[in-house]
Structure formats: structure tokens, C-alpha cells
C-alpha positions, -999 to +999 in steps of 0.1 A: -506-031-291-482-008-309-465-033-333-465-023-370-460+013-370-461+032-404-433+021-427-415+038-455-415+023-490-438-003-504-459-007-472-466+029-468-476+031-505-507+009-501-538+028-512-569+029-490-586+005-515-561-022-505-571-021-468-597-045-452-620-025-429-625-046-399-641-039-366-621-045-335-640-058-306-633-042-271-644-074-254-657-109-261-692-098-250-694-074-278-676-094-305-694-103-338-684-126-364-656-111-384-644-088-356-608-089-344-604-095-307-571-089-287-566-119-264-540-133-239-528-169-246-537-180-210-574-171-215-577-194-246-594-229-245-584-256-269-610-274-290-588-304-295-570-326-271-536-331-288-510-312-311-479-325-330-453-319-303-425-320-330-441-292-350-439-270-318-404-282-314-395-271-350-406-237-341-389-235-307-357-247-322-359-220-349-371-192-326-341-200-303-315-200-331-299-172-349-297-184-385-326-162-397-308-131-383-276-143-398-292-141-433-302-105-426-339-114-417-360-110-383-364-142-364-392-163-376-411-158-343-418-122-354-429-134-387-454-158-372-466-132-347-473-104-373-491-130-396-512-142-367-520-105-359-532-098-393-499-078-403-485-101-428-446-106-418-420-089-398-404-058-412-376-053-386-367-067-352-338-054-333-317-072-308-340-062-279-372-073-298-395-094-277-429-110-284-439-098-249-438-062-261-449-058-298-439-022-298-401-036-299-406-047-336-424-038-369-447-055-391-449-048-428-486-038-423-495-011-397-525-017-374-556-004-397-538-014-429-550-050-429-559-066-461-584-092-470-555-118-474-538-107-441-571-111-421-579-145-438-545-156-425-553-149-389-562-175-363-598-178-353-619-181-320-656-187-311-670-168-282-688-193-257-710-192-227-698-166-203-674-151-228-652-181-228-627-181-257-626-213-278-597-213-302-607-231-334-575-226-355-540-218-344-532-245-316-498-251-329-488-214-336-502-200-304-486-228-284-452-220-300-456-184-288-465-195-251-436-219-250-408-194-263-388-177-235-398-142-248-434-151-249-454-168-223-492-171-211-496-133-211-484-127-247-511-109-266-523-114-300-553-106-322-577-133-334-605-134-359-640-141-344-657-169-361-690-165-342-703-153-309-724-181-293-721-169-256-761-168-257-762-205-256-762-228-227-731-251-223-749-281-238-763-262-266-729-245-273-710-280-277-739-294-297-734-264-322-697-268-322-700-305-329-725-298-358-701-273-374-671-296-371-654-270-349-642-295-322-621-325-324-629-350-298-606-379-305-575-387-284-543-398-301-549-434-292-585-433-312-605-431-281-636-408-281-636-379-257-663-353-244-658-316-242-652-319-206-619-340-214-605-312-234-574-294-218-579-261-199-553-242-219-524-242-245-490-257-239-470-288-245-477-298-208-515-296-215-521-307-249-512-344-257-487-354-282-500-370-314-468-381-334-491-387-365-503-350-365-464-340-367-459-366-393-486-351-415-470-316-409-438-329-423-454-343-454-469-309-464-461-301-501-444-335-503-475-359-502-503-335-499-511-296-500-540-281-482-567-272-507-584-238-508-615-252-491-598-275-469-620-290-440-616-284-404-591-308-388-574-317-422-541-329-406-559-351-381-579-369-408-547-376-428-531-386-395-557-411-386-553-427-420-515-429-417-518-449-385-526-480-407-499-473-431-468-461-411-457-478-378-441-449-358-439-472-327-411-491-346-393-457-357-367-440-335-379-404-338-347-392-321-328-403-352-331-379-380-325-405-407-350-429-393-377-401-390-370-388-425-376-425-437-410-426-419-419-391-437-408-405-470-429-436-464-459-416-453-457-392-482-454-418-508-484-438-494-505-404-496-496-400-533-500-436-541-536-437-528-561-435-557-578-400-555-611-416-547-597-433-518-619-426-486-594-411-460-621-402-436-661-406-439-671-385-469-635-374-475-614-386-504-577-383-509-581-358-535-604-337-515-578-336-487-551-323-510-534-355-523-506-345-546-504-363-579-467-367-577-445-373-548-426-341-539-448-323-564-430-338-592-397-325-583-366-347-578-355-356-544-327-332-547-352-303-550-384-290-538-398-293-504-382-329-497-347-313-502-355-285-477-369-309-453-337-331-453-311-304-446-292-310-414-290-288-383-256-278-391-267-264-425-272-225-429-307-234-435-317-265-415-349-283-424-379-283-402-372-320-391-336-310-381-348-282-360-374-305-344-352-333-335-326-311-321-351-292-300-368-322-286-333-335-278-327-307-255-357-316-233-344-334-202-354-371-204-382-379-180-383-413-161-412-435-167-444-432-147-453-460-124-485-444-113-505-419-133-533-398-118-558-381-142-591-364-137-602-353-101-586-365-070-596-354-036-574-359-007-536-364+000-513-380-028-481-397-016-453-409-037-436-432-014-416-451-043-415-450-081-426-420-103-459-404-096-473-386-127-500-360-126-514-358-161-538-330-165-551-340-130-571-317-106-559-324-072-575-311-040-550-320-011-514-321-003-488-339-025-459-355-007-428-371-023-407-392-001-369-401-006-361-419-037-394-413-052-402-388-081-429-365-092-439-353-128-467-328-129-479-318-163-509-295-169-521-303-134-541-281-111-532-285-075-548-270-044-526-278-013-490-278-005-464-299-026-433-310-008-404-332-018-375-343+003-345-363-012-367-372-042-350-384-073-367-361-100-393-334-095-408-317-125-435-292-128-446-280-162-479-263-171-490-267-134-511-244-114-503-245-077-523-228-050-502-234-020-467-236-009-440-255-028-410-269-009-383-291-026-352-300-007-322-323-018-337-335-051-309-362-062-311-360-100-332-331-113-355-304-102-374-286-131-397-258-127-390-240-161-368-244-192-369-254-227-399-275-235-414-269-199-447-251-201-447-222-177-462-228-144-484-206-123-471-210-087-494-188-064-477-198-031-443-195-015-416-216-033-386-231-012-359-249-033-329-259-014-299-279-021-313-295-052-294-310-082-293-293-115-323-279-132 
């Protein structure tokens, strides 16, 4: 990885005493705690079942825009990648710069010039049995890299190794991960999961959407601020508490004004909670970073609230505006009439209605008849998939071992695009006479 070559000016003036001497592991097998390890996004395993999709949409909206460049700055995706790679922020990124090739942009710190602060900001991974890579911080950032058009599953980035537990059995590994609070096994609906229920990889199609996780993200520095000793899964703890204080089911999250009102309600509830309020077992509001005053004591016309509230047509839109605009560019999907999860052996036929494969493992052919629809998100299919005169066919984040044939789709065929996690189609693809998409 050639990003971050030596720079003239302040970055080049750093003394040797400023650098953090860290080991770079050649492979997961030899990695030790504190080492830096270069990984591909496709090889990472989540340690949580869900993310806040609107946090990803904020990033995707901003990454796709040109307003950073209009102010003379590199696009935020390069800042985010440099920070994740232990190299602070982007110093320059020309018109041809791409996350797929870090040699096309420069970070303010060259490789080998990492500081204690820049290493502390890196995302973390635990090495599991067989050298498996379990991401323990950075699900949102790295999913954003995977989903952006110039990124994808083969994007490489360095992670800081928290520990190497590859010597443990699978059962012992997960017991240790639980004991260290390094895995979150609760679905957005509050149900308890097992490690076997965790998604196989990153992506919007694989990680479920937890709208309360997004809500907490937007309240940052308005209702709470992460403390220096923040516990693992801080935002999920706040999100679980907010479920009893804010009804997002009654909020139109496509309407920026309604969404902003929900964020204000949530952030004011956080601040109004007495500091000793137990937000989660053994975790008080003060321990989780509750702010003493709403918007950190600033008026609504200033501070983080004012920044968040700026519309999409502003020179510096707020995070919420980017998120709502980005989500609005994802094609609306029909409602599922049958949903398959887990393992299914044998043929699947959608004769009518909408068949949804939600993280399913299917061993057998999938056939979509005329007028029916197929939505496959995060599925793993072994066998042919065929659709003739279907209404909608959408494959996102799907691995398909076998041929794909889609002919004469009436409403939409989607195999790629904004908000559609990249697929891995390992067989021949025939797409003939289909509607847009």
C-alpha cells in the first residue's frame, strides 16, 4: 500500500520522537496484540448483527458529492480511509483518486510515521480460530468503504489487532468474546442471538438496519458525547434506552423535518435524564457521556445542532440531509410476502407475490414465475437462479454459485447501484429485455 508518501511542510517536519513504532503483521497467524494488519474488507466478520443504515447513507451521500472538493478539500472518503489506516487525514486527492488504489492519494502521515494518537484512532480486529478476522470496531466506517463505488469488497485497509485468540476452539473463542464485551448479540427488535446468527460479512444487505443506532449517531455532541473511557457498544446501549422514549415507528424518516424533530426529542431526553439514571445494567447516563446541557449549552442557531440542521442545498449540508437524500435514491422495494432466512435445501419457487431471501443459505435452484418478484439480500445461493417476466428482481450482497438468467423483468432488475451491496456472481449471467436497473 503506497498511500501517504513523504510530504513537504509540517508533516515532513515531524521528529522521530513523534512517531509510534508499531509492528506490521505479515499474516493473521503471526499477529500479536498491538500489531497492524492489512486486510481486505471481504475477509472481515462482523461482531454485531446490525448497524445504523442512515449513518452509512450520510457517508455515501457525502462521498458521492463534490461539496468537499468545492471548498478545496479532498473528499471525506479519503479523510476517513487515512484515519482508519493510521495516517490521520487526507493531504491531497486528485481527480483520478480512488479508494481501490491508495497510491492515487496522499495522507498527512506517511507509512512508518504513525503517532500514538493516529494508531489509537484505527479500527480493531480480533484474530479467531483458523485465522478468522473478527471486526470489533469500525462496522460503519468499513461498510461505507465497501458500499462506495470506488471501494468494494477488495478494498484494503490496516486494522489494529486487539488480540490473537486463534489458539482457542470456536466455543472457547466466543465465550472469551462475550466475557470481554467484544460481541453484541441483540437484534434490533430486542431478541437475543447466538454467534451463529451473526452476518457473514459487511454491507447494507448483510447487516440489519437499527434505526435507533442511527438516531444515537445524530445526537452526538447534542445529547451525549462519547467519554474517553467509553464502553464497548456505547451507541447500542443508548439506542436500547431510547426505544422507550422516542417512537420512530410513528416518524416519517423520509421527511427531514420529522426526522430532525425525532433527533431533538431523543437528544433532549438524554440530557433530561438524571446523571445516575441506569441506561443499561451498571451503566449510568453520566458514564455513557450524557451532556449536562442540550447542544452542549449552545443556542439552537449554533453548535452541532445548527450544523446537523443544514439542508441538502446548503454549501455544507448537515449529516441528516445527506442521509435522507442518499436513502431517497435507493429504489423502493416491494413488501415481502414470503421471507426465507437460515438454511434451505431444495428448490425455491416464487409463483406469486414477493419472495425475500434475507441472509439465507439456499442449496437448490430459485425460480421466479411471471408476475412474481425476488429480493435477495445477503444470501448465499448454490444453484441456478432464473426469472421470466417477473415484476422485480433485486440481488444485493448475494453470493451465487451457478448461472443467473433474468428475462423480461417488468418493473426493475437491480444487480448493482447506489445502496446495493456488491454481489459475487460466480457463474454466467444472462440479462435480456429487462426494465430499467
